[in-house]
C-alpha positions as YAML, in Angstrom:
chain: A
units: angstrom
residues:
- id: 1
  name: MET
  ca: [-0.02, -0.17, -0.15]
- id: 2
  name: SER
  ca: [1.43, 3.25, -1.01]
- id: 3
  name: GLU
  ca: [1.63, 6.39, 1.24]
- id: 4
  name: THR
  ca: [-0.92, 8.50, -0.69]
- id: 5
  name: PRO
  ca: [-3.11, 10.97, 1.33]
- id: 6
  name: SER
  ca: [-6.12, 8.96, 0.70]
- id: 7
  name: ASN
  ca: [-4.50, 5.52, 1.91]
- id: 8
  name: ILE
  ca: [-3.40, 7.29, 4.94]
- id: 9
  name: ALA
  ca: [-6.66, 8.69, 5.63]
- id: 10
  name: LYS
  ca: [-8.31, 5.30, 4.99]
- id: 11
  name: ALA
  ca: [-6.20, 3.51, 7.36]
- id: 12
  name: VAL
  ca: [-6.66, 6.22, 10.11]
- id: 13
  name: GLY
  ca: [-10.38, 6.13, 9.62]
- id: 14
  name: VAL
  ca: [-10.34, 2.24, 9.74]
- id: 15
  name: GLU
  ca: [-8.30, 2.47, 13.05]
- id: 16
  name: ALA
  ca: [-10.67, 5.37, 14.62]
- id: 17
  name: MET
  ca: [-13.44, 2.84, 14.03]
- id: 18
  name: LYS
  ca: [-11.90, 0.12, 15.90]
- id: 19
  name: ALA
  ca: [-11.25, 2.34, 18.88]
- id: 20
  name: SER
  ca: [-14.73, 3.94, 19.06]
- id: 21
  name: PRO
  ca: [-16.24, 0.94, 21.20]
- id: 22
  name: PRO
  ca: [-13.37, 1.22, 23.94]
- id: 23
  name: VAL
  ca: [-13.75, 4.81, 24.00]
- id: 24
  name: ALA
  ca: [-17.45, 4.68, 24.31]
- id: 25
  name: VAL
  ca: [-17.04, 2.18, 27.41]
- id: 26
  name: ALA
  ca: [-14.69, 4.60, 28.90]
- id: 27
  name: ALA
  ca: [-16.94, 7.64, 28.54]
- id: 28
  name: LYS
  ca: [-20.04, 5.79, 29.58]
- id: 29
  name: GLN
  ca: [-18.34, 5.29, 33.21]
- id: 30
  name: ASP
  ca: [-20.14, 7.32, 35.88]
- id: 31
  name: GLY
  ca: [-17.12, 9.46, 36.86]
- id: 32
  name: GLY
  ca: [-16.33, 10.12, 33.18]
- id: 33
  name: PHE
  ca: [-13.23, 9.11, 31.29]
- id: 34
  name: PHE
  ca: [-10.86, 9.93, 34.01]
- id: 35
  name: THR
  ca: [-11.79, 7.44, 36.72]
- id: 36
  name: LEU
  ca: [-9.66, 5.02, 38.00]
- id: 37
  name: SER
  ca: [-12.37, 2.26, 37.51]
- id: 38
  name: PRO
  ca: [-10.96, -1.19, 36.26]
- id: 39
  name: ILE
  ca: [-12.98, -0.93, 33.19]
- id: 40
  name: THR
  ca: [-11.71, 2.56, 32.49]
- id: 41
  name: THR
  ca: [-7.92, 1.34, 33.14]
- id: 42
  name: LEU
  ca: [-8.27, -1.81, 30.86]
- id: 43
  name: THR
  ca: [-9.65, 0.29, 27.90]
- id: 44
  name: CYS
  ca: [-6.89, 2.93, 28.29]
- id: 45
  name: ILE
  ca: [-4.29, -0.17, 28.16]
- id: 46
  name: TYR
  ca: [-6.13, -1.57, 25.24]
- id: 47
  name: LEU
  ca: [-5.93, 1.67, 23.42]
- id: 48
  name: VAL
  ca: [-2.47, 2.47, 24.11]
- id: 49
  name: LEU
  ca: [-1.41, -1.25, 22.88]
- id: 50
  name: GLN
  ca: [-3.64, -0.78, 19.64]
- id: 51
  name: ILE
  ca: [-1.72, 2.40, 19.08]
- id: 52
  name: ALA
  ca: [1.48, 0.87, 19.79]
- id: 53
  name: TYR
  ca: [0.80, -1.77, 17.25]
- id: 54
  name: LEU
  ca: [-0.32, 0.40, 14.42]
- id: 55
  name: ALA
  ca: [2.95, 2.23, 14.83]
- id: 56
  name: TRP
  ca: [4.85, -0.83, 14.67]
- id: 57
  name: LYS
  ca: [2.70, -2.18, 11.62]
- id: 58
  name: TRP
  ca: [3.32, 1.15, 9.55]
- id: 59
  name: HIS
  ca: [7.04, 1.09, 10.70]
- id: 60
  name: ASN
  ca: [7.58, -2.32, 9.50]
- id: 61
  name: GLU
  ca: [5.57, -1.64, 6.10]
- id: 62
  name: ARG
  ca: [7.60, 1.55, 5.50]
- id: 63
  name: GLU
  ca: [11.03, -0.36, 6.13]
- id: 64
  name: ASP
  ca: [9.58, -3.12, 3.67]
- id: 65
  name: ARG
  ca: [9.11, -0.48, 1.02]
- id: 66
  name: ASN
  ca: [12.07, 0.96, 1.48]
- id: 67
  name: ALA
  ca: [14.17, -2.36, 1.15]
- id: 68
  name: LYS
  ca: [12.12, -3.32, -2.02]
- id: 69
  name: ARG
  ca: [12.94, 0.50, -3.47]
- id: 70
  name: ASN
  ca: [16.73, -0.08, -2.31]
- id: 71
  name: GLU
  ca: [16.87, -3.67, -3.98]
- id: 72
  name: CYS
  ca: [15.28, -2.00, -7.35]
- id: 73
  name: GLU
  ca: [18.10, 0.44, -7.40]
- id: 74
  name: VAL
  ca: [20.86, -1.90, -7.05]
- id: 75
  name: GLN
  ca: [19.56, -3.96, -9.52]
- id: 76
  name: GLU
  ca: [19.62, -1.33, -12.10]
...
């Protein structure tokens, strides 16, 4: 997948849709989002892990594209 603005926007949109249920759970808590209930804490941990995974995935995809690009340049 190339890094065009439409592809980036699509990926961000998909990840935002994935994050919406946990955000809704955290917001629904009686004390709001910033309470220390177990549900809110676990939801925040889930969101942080999801963001970290997405950053790791994008980093690896970029490294793969750069390696392929460098491989093509060497062969020419």
